[in-house]
Steps between C-alpha positions, in 0.01 A plus 500: 500500500449725806329331795250666731711392805788719401326837475682769687576881494819568305519877530332818421348583159786676308235697315350647820777540762406643840514877509464753781219744417315762694223256587549329846543160338734315257345267221661171479500251202643158588575270204446128527746256335229376259138545419262362765176328400184705523360289779823542703474875454140510622586296807809732567274807474252339746783419744638846506174696478502613865865617509535878537710546182235332292729280291352369169605303207308537165370145419525569120859602532621280795850640520504815726375554848407866551511637854612810700677605818521840684866502578804357315604325819167301491601336166713210638225381738229536242701297256532230760129501566422480129754215464324314776166547328632375177622183665169457687297554189698245305454251776132562512474493109672159483283370774182608314635325183560171693164503670338566159696204343407273794139600459503414132682167574245420761217578267643290224558223749151531612369490149689168441374357829146557402511264207258217524545136505826301574725792380323741733557263794864458404541889474340546847742249656801657344392853596452390872847338520709652783862540395590749778487241776769283332737801455814452693555745787 
């Protein structure tokens, strides 16, 4: 199974290779190594929204980043910038997932701790234990 942490750009879309035209720009279609989740795509689009070349990825497709440059010489630097944004997006996406899981765990722990009677007292004591201070340095 493909992991979210290993998403990267593998090349240009072979069905839409870059071509010189009379317009003063070159359309680029960069392919990812596997389909990105819809939430990852939305986060990526938010991260790159203010870039001049307006890169985007269709959340329903999740495989191709569309963009453009004015000159062929701009392509290597543009690719490098997109690669950095893919890495940044993945880190932020994983962080959001971990925060959501921690919040769910805390909510579940709080629910258990709110039980009444002796079990509730035990749950609160266990929840308040400090394991960090006993961790070897």
